[in-house]
C-alpha positions in Angstrom: 9.2 -30.5 -17.0 7.8 -30.7 -13.2 7.3 -27.3 -11.9 7.6 -26.9 -8.0 5.0 -24.1 -7.3 6.0 -23.8 -3.8 9.6 -23.0 -4.8 8.3 -20.6 -7.3 6.2 -18.8 -4.6 9.2 -19.0 -2.3 11.7 -17.4 -4.5 9.5 -14.8 -6.4 11.4 -11.9 -7.0 8.5 -9.7 -5.6 6.9 -10.1 -2.2 4.0 -12.7 -2.1 1.2 -13.0 0.7 -1.8 -15.3 0.6 -4.7 -14.1 2.7 -8.1 -15.1 4.3 -10.1 -12.1 5.8 -7.1 -9.9 5.6 -4.7 -12.0 7.5 -1.6 -13.5 6.1 -1.8 -17.3 5.8 1.4 -17.7 3.9 4.2 -15.4 2.5 7.5 -15.7 0.6 11.1 -14.8 1.7 10.8 -11.5 -0.3 8.0 -10.3 1.5 9.6 -11.2 4.9 13.1 -9.3 3.7 10.9 -6.1 2.4 9.2 -5.7 5.8 12.4 -6.8 7.8 10.4 -9.8 9.3 10.5 -13.5 9.6 7.9 -15.8 8.3 6.7 -16.7 11.8 6.4 -13.1 12.7 3.9 -12.3 9.9 2.0 -15.7 9.2 -1.3 -15.4 11.0 -1.2 -11.7 11.5 -3.2 -9.1 9.9 -2.0 -7.0 7.2 -2.5 -4.0 9.5 1.0 -4.6 10.9 2.4 -3.3 7.6 0.4 -0.2 7.7 1.7 3.4 9.2 -1.8 3.6 10.9 -4.8 1.2 11.7 -7.1 3.9 10.3 -5.1 3.7 6.9 -5.6 -0.2 7.0 -9.4 0.1 7.7 -10.1 3.1 5.2 -8.2 1.2 2.3 -9.8 -2.1 3.0 -13.2 -0.5 2.9 -12.1 1.5 -0.6 -10.5 -1.8 -2.1 -13.5 -4.0 -1.3 -15.8 -2.8 -4.0 -13.2 -3.0 -6.5 -12.3 -6.5 -5.8 -16.0 -7.3 -5.9 -16.4 -5.7 -9.4 -13.2 -7.0 -11.1 -11.6 -9.5 -8.7 -8.3 -7.4 -8.8 -7.2 -4.3 -7.2 -3.6 -2.3 -7.5 -2.1 0.7 -6.2 0.8 2.6 -4.8 0.9 3.1 -1.1 2.9 3.9 1.8 3.4 0.8 4.0 5.7 0.3 7.4 8.5 -1.9 7.9 8.0 -4.4 10.8 11.5 -5.2 12.3 15.0 -5.1 11.5 17.1 -2.1 11.5 14.6 -0.2 9.6 11.6 -1.0 11.9 9.1 1.7 11.8 10.3 3.0 8.5 7.8 4.1 5.9 8.2 3.5 2.5 6.2 3.6 -1.1 4.9 0.2 -2.1 3.2 -1.1 -5.3 0.6 -3.5 -4.1 -1.5 -5.8 -6.4 -4.3 -8.2 -5.4 -6.7 -10.9 -6.6 -9.6 -12.2 -4.6 -10.1 -16.1 -5.2 -14.1 -15.1 -5.2 -15.0 -11.5 -6.1 -18.3 -12.0 -4.3 -16.3 -12.4 -0.9 -13.5 -10.0 -1.7 -11.7 -10.2 1.6 -12.4 -13.8 2.2 -9.2 -15.4 0.2 -6.7 -13.8 -2.1 -3.1 -13.4 -3.2 -1.2 -10.1 -3.0 2.3 -9.0 -4.6 4.2 -6.1 -2.9 6.9 -4.3 -4.6 9.3 -1.9 -2.7 9.7 1.3 -4.5 12.0 3.1 -1.9 15.0 2.9 -4.2 13.5 5.2 -6.7 10.7 6.9 -4.5 11.9 7.6 -0.9 9.6 8.9 1.8 11.4 12.3 2.7 8.8 13.9 4.8 7.0 13.0 8.1 3.4 12.6 6.7 0.1 12.2 8.5 -2.2 9.1 7.7 -4.5 11.4 5.7 -1.7 13.1 3.7 -0.3 9.7 2.8 -3.5 8.7 1.3 -4.0 12.1 -0.5 -0.4 11.8 -1.8 -1.2 8.5 -3.0 -4.2 9.6 -5.0 -2.5 12.7 -6.3 0.3 10.5 -7.8 -2.5 8.4 -9.4 -3.8 11.7 -11.2 -6.9 12.1 -9.3 -8.5 15.8 -8.9 -9.6 17.2 -5.5 -13.2 16.3 -6.2 -12.3 12.6 -7.1 -9.9 12.3 -4.1 -12.6 13.9 -1.8 -15.3 11.3 -3.2 -13.0 8.4 -2.7 -12.1 9.3 0.9 -15.5 10.6 2.1 -14.2 14.0 2.7 -15.0 17.4 0.9 -12.9 18.6 -1.7 -11.9 21.6 0.2 -10.4 19.2 3.1 -8.4 17.6 0.1 -7.1 21.0 -0.7 -6.0 21.6 2.8 -3.9 18.4 2.9 -2.5 19.1 -0.7 -1.3 22.7 0.5 0.2 20.7 3.5 2.1 18.5 1.2 3.2 21.2 -1.0 4.7 23.0 1.9 6.4 19.7 3.2 7.8 19.2 -0.1 8.3 22.8 -1.0 6.6 22.1 -4.0 5.3 25.3 -6.3 2.4 23.3 -8.2 0.7 20.1 -8.4 3.0 18.5 -11.3 6.0 19.6 -9.0 4.6 17.9 -5.8 4.2 14.8 -8.0 7.6 15.1 -9.1 9.0 15.5 -5.6 6.9 12.6 -4.0 8.3 10.5 -6.8 11.9 11.4 -6.3 11.7 12.1 -2.5 
């Protein structure tokens, strides 16, 4: 049986993108639909257009490079931004997984998958860039000290962001906050 790898890439049930130096060199239809854009609008663009802010794009790229360099893979849940369509500018939770072609040059080339989590994890509150980062890491089960170390900020600053998140989501504890982040 001959397998048409291009057809498999195009029809995959999750968003897929091929990258070079954090620019999209190819993507499939599922990615276009997820972000509300055409293939022509995405190919050749920096992944930055899929992030709520340039700061988040830069900080996440810096955080993931050493992990890609160690194992060749990276995965997380993060808040992304729709590019176009009727939901243009809307933020949503997304599970992102990537593999570097060469772990010694982690951003040189890779393949990335994107899974839209918005149907079971809506973003209901308006969050700052740092609150989005802290929220994602809280959901990963990290402590304030671990989050502070990853984000290169003090654990007290993390606590301030956690308190703001708890206020915005009307949560009474960290487990309650995680629950409310997951269900919206």
